[in-house]
N, C-alpha and C positions, 0 to 999 in steps of 0.2 A: 337794285342793279348789282350784278356780280362782275367783279373785275379780277381777271387772272394776271398774275405776274410770273413770267418765265424765270426759273431759278436753277442754279446748279447745286446749291447747298441748302436750300430751304430758307435762307435768310436774305441773300442779296439778289438784285436784279441781274439776270443773265445778260451778258453783252451780246450773245448770239442765240436766237431761238433754237437753231439746230443743235446746240450743245446743252440745252436745258435737260435736266433730269426729272423735273417736275414743275408744279405750279402752286404758288400760294394764291388761294382764291379768297377774295374779300367780299363780303356782303355789305354793300354800302346803301345807306338811305340818306339822300341829300348830301350833306358833308360829314356824316357820321358813319364810322365803320362799326357795324353791328356784330360782325363775327369774321373769323379768318380760319382757314383750314389748309392743310397741305395735301396735294394730290400728286402722287408719283405717276410718271408716265409709263411705269411698268416695264415690260420686257420689249421695248421698242428701241430702234436705233437712237432715239433722242435720249433715253435713259442711259444708254451706253456712251453718250457723248460723241456719237458719230453723225456727221452731216453728209448724207448721201446725195450727190448731185443728180441722181436719176429720179428724184422724187417727183418731178413734174410728169415723167413718163409713167410712173407706177406708184402712186401714193400709198398703196397697200404695202409695198415692199419697205417703204421708208417709215411707215408708222403714223402718217398724218391722219388716217382714218380713225385710229384709236385716240389720237389727240383731240379730234373733233368731238368724239364721244365724251372724253373727260371734261371738255369745256362747253358742252352743249347748252348749259344754263348760264353761260357768261356772255356779256355783250361786248366786252373790251378785253384785249390781251396786250399787256405792257411788256416790252423787251428792249434790249439795247439796240439790236439790229436783226434784220430778217431779210431773206432774199425775196425778190418780187414774186416768184412762183408760190411759195408758202403764204405770202401776204394775200395774194389773190385768192388762194384756196380758203383762207380764213374768212375773207369778205364773202365769198360764195356760200359759206356756211353760217353767215349771220354774226360773225365775230369781227369787231373792228380792231385791227392791229395798230398799235401806237408805238413808234420807236422813241426811246428815251436814252440816247447815248450818255455815257458817263457813269461812274461808280455811284451806287446808292443802294440802300436797303429796299426790300420789297415794300415795307411800311412807308418809307419816304417816297417811293415811286407812286404809290396810291395817293398819298397826301398831295404830291405835286400835281397829279392828274386831276384830282378833285378840285384843287384850287386854281387850275389852269396855268400853273407854273411849269410849263413844258418848254425846254429850250428848242428853238427852231433848228431843224436839220436841213442839210443841203439837198439830199435826195429822198430821204424817207426810208430808203432801203440800204442794206449793206451791199458791198461790191464783191460778193463771194461767188459770183457766176451761177446763181440759181436760175 
């Protein structure tokens, strides 16, 4: 299974999916990480750190279509927070979004996910009006 971690800097878990500039993708077998790679989100609003609230009306403008292409082989996406619209789009594309609020590295986020050590969140989505 491949697990993607949204990141701003290639090291830490991004606190907001809409501000991620790329993804650290881990290839996991059982509880073992077999490999990891960084995938940049390219020339999309995500890579520029822009969160466009028109995404639900036109995902092509916001860059979600290219994000789905980047993550098409992933089953899970970890991030600190995400609007309900992008989360529903992820689910519709076969990617399970998991919110993990709090500062941590991408490696720690994957380790926490694999071990089931994910803190409970109140709503599951950020309150950024997506």
